[in-house]
N, C-alpha and C positions, 0 to 999 in steps of 0.2 A: 240833860236827859229828862225824858217824860216822867212826870210824877203826879200823884193824886192824893187827896186827903180822904181817908177811909172812914172817919167817924168812929163809932164805938166798936165795931167788929174787928177782931184781931186776926182773922183767918182768911186766906185766899185758897180756894179749891181749884186746882188746875187739872182738868179732865182730859185724858187722852182718849184715843179711839180704838184701843186694843179690845179684843173680844171679851176680856174679863170685865169690861164695863157692863156687860149684860147681866151679871149676877148681882148687881147692886142698883137699887132704885135711885138713880142720881137726881131725879126731880126733887128728892127730899133735901137736897143741899140748898135749894132756893131759900133765901132768908137766913141761912145759917152762917153766911160769910160771903165774900165776893167771889163769884163764880167765873172762872176762865175756861173757855173751850177752844177747840182747835178745828180748823178746816170745816168739814161737812157736818159737824154736830148740829148745826141749825136745821138740817133736814128733818131730824127727829125731835129736836127740842128747841123750837124757835123762840121760846120765852124764858128759857132757863138761864142763859149766860148773861153776865154783865159785860163781858169782853170776849171776843173771838179773834184768834190769831191765825193768819194764813200767809206764809211767806213764799209759797210757790205761786208764781204769777197767774197761771190759769185758774187755780183754786181761789185765789184772791179775787179774780174777776167774777167768778161765779158768786162768791160771797158778797161782793160789792153790788152786783146786780140785784140780788135778793134784798140787800140792805137798803137800796135806793128805791125799792118798789113800794115803800110805804108800810112795810110790815113792822110789827113791834120789834124793834131791833136793839141789839147791844152796840157797844162801841167796838169797831173793828180795827185791827192792826195788821199792817202788811210789812213787807221787807224794808220799807223806808223807815220804819220805827226801830230798826236794828242796825242801821248802817254805821253808827258811831262806835261800835264795840265789836271785839272778836273774843275768842276763847282763851287767848294766851294771857297769863298773868305775869307781870314784871318779875324777872328773876327765875322764871321757869327754865328747867334744863331737860334734856332728852329723857332723863331718868324719871321725870314727873309724868311722862306718858305711859300709862299701863301697857303691859305686854300685849294684851288682847288687841289694842288699837294698832300696834305696830304690825301684828300679824294680818290684821284686816287690810291695812294699806297694801301689803304685798299681795294678798290673795285677790282682792278686788281689782287691782291693776293688772295682774298677770293673766289676761285672757287672750284667746286667739283673735278676738276682734281688734286688739291692739298690736297685732303682729307678733304676739308671743313675748312682748316686752313687759318688764315689770314697771308699773307706773305708780309713783308715790303721790298720794293726794294730800293737799293741805287742809287739814280739818280746822285750822284756826279761823278760816273764813266761812266754812260751811254753815248753813243755817237750817234748822228744822222748826216747824211750827210749834211742836210741843215744848222743846227745850227753850225756845224763844219766849213762849208764854210763861214758863217758870221764871226766866230772867226778868221779864216785865213785871210780874207780880212781886218779885223780890225787890226790884228797883223802886217800887212804889212806897217802900218803907213798912210794909205789913210785917207783923211779928211772926206769924206762922204761915207757911206755904205747905199745903197738903196736896201731894201729887198722886193721882190715881189713874188706873187703866193705861199706864205707860208699859205695855207688855214688852216692847222692844224686841229682845231676842226670844222672849215669851215661851209659854207652855208649848211643848211638842215641836220646838224649833231646835236647830242643831246644837246649841249650847245647853239645851235642857234634856236631861235624861229622864224619860218617863218611867213610871213604875214597871211597866211591862217591857222596858228596854227599847221601845220604838222611838223614832224621831222623825221629824219632818222639817223641810225647809220652806214650807208654804207660808205665805203672807197671813198674818192673823189680825189684820185690821178689819174693823166692822164694815168699812166701805170698800173693801177690795173689789176689783172688777166693776167699779162704777165710774162715772164721769170724773175725770181729773184725779184718778187714783191708779196706782200700778195694778197689774194683774196679780192673780193669786200666786203665781210662781215667779214673779219678777225678782231679779237680783236685788233691786232696790228695797224689796220687802223684808229682807233679813240681813244678818250680819251687821247690825247697827251698833258697832263698837263706838262710832263717833258720837252717837246720842249719849252713851254712858259717859264718855269723856266730857261732853258738854255739860252734863249734869254735875259731874265731879268738879269741874272748874267753877260752876255756879255756886256749889256749896262752899268752895274755897274762897270765892270772891266776896260772897255775902255772909260773912261769918257771924254777924249779929242776927241773922234770920234763922229761925228754926224750921227745918225741912222735915217732912214726914212722907215717906214713900209707901203707898198702899197697893197691895196686890193679893192674889190668892195664896193660901197657905202652901199649896204645892209649888207655886212659882218661887216662893221664898226658900223653901226647903231644898229644892233641887237646882236652882240657879246659883251655883257656887261662885260665879264671876262677880256677884254683887259685892262681896267683901273687898275685892280689889279696887272697886270704884267708890264704894260708900265708906270711905275710911276717915271721914271728917267727923269731929265731935258734934256738929250741928245737924246731922242727918240721922233720923230714926226710921225703922222699917216695921210695918205692921200689916195686918190683914183687913179685909173689908168688915169683919166683925169689930175691929178696933175703930174703923171709921164710923160705924154706927154708934159706938160708945162716945166718940168725939162729938157727934152732932146732937146727942141727947144730953150733953153736959156731964159726961162721966169720964173725962180725960184722966182723972186721978186713978181710975181702975184699969187703964191700959198698961199691959206689960209688953213693952216694945221688944222686938226680937234682938237677940245677941248674935250677930253674924260672925 
């Protein structure tokens, strides 16, 4: 499996493209650790990332074209870097799959486009750029993996109860409705139970790695599903304020959330 020597820095920052990314100056992560990005992040931050992961072939082609045009580029990783592993851990049973994932399999498969039939999807083989970036960072042997802007079911989506009781099933990715991205209301844009399952399996597989999941305070407070997936001792949850404390050297002052 691919591996790299990291030198003195003990942290990898894995940046997703959820809209919560906009509330934190991610350019300040440069030089504070090894920076991993996903998909189209290069469009806005061509010099930020040390690595960019894109497992969707059209998106990887876009990324590779930019990468090969002589720009100041990171190392890029595609689907071929993930073919030797899946998300199943030896000894797993059906009870190891959270209920939300089971519901998602049924809901996503039971559409009229499939003739009204319930279709079960195999998430042991599915790959997403964000979760694959987390795996590759952990696989490198880094001590701490800080995960940010993975909004996933995110603020104002159907698993999230807003203060005013409203909800939305709209895509909350920064690059929605752009080339090689789903539309704002695409089914692919929400109900991402498989991403949560993939993260949980990563936490379980890399038990010597410390994972830190960062998002908005509101996201953490109202997304009750986090507890069911983030049930491993090596995962902590914090806010963007905690991330700021991390990068200025005040890790000892962070009070991680009790889910």
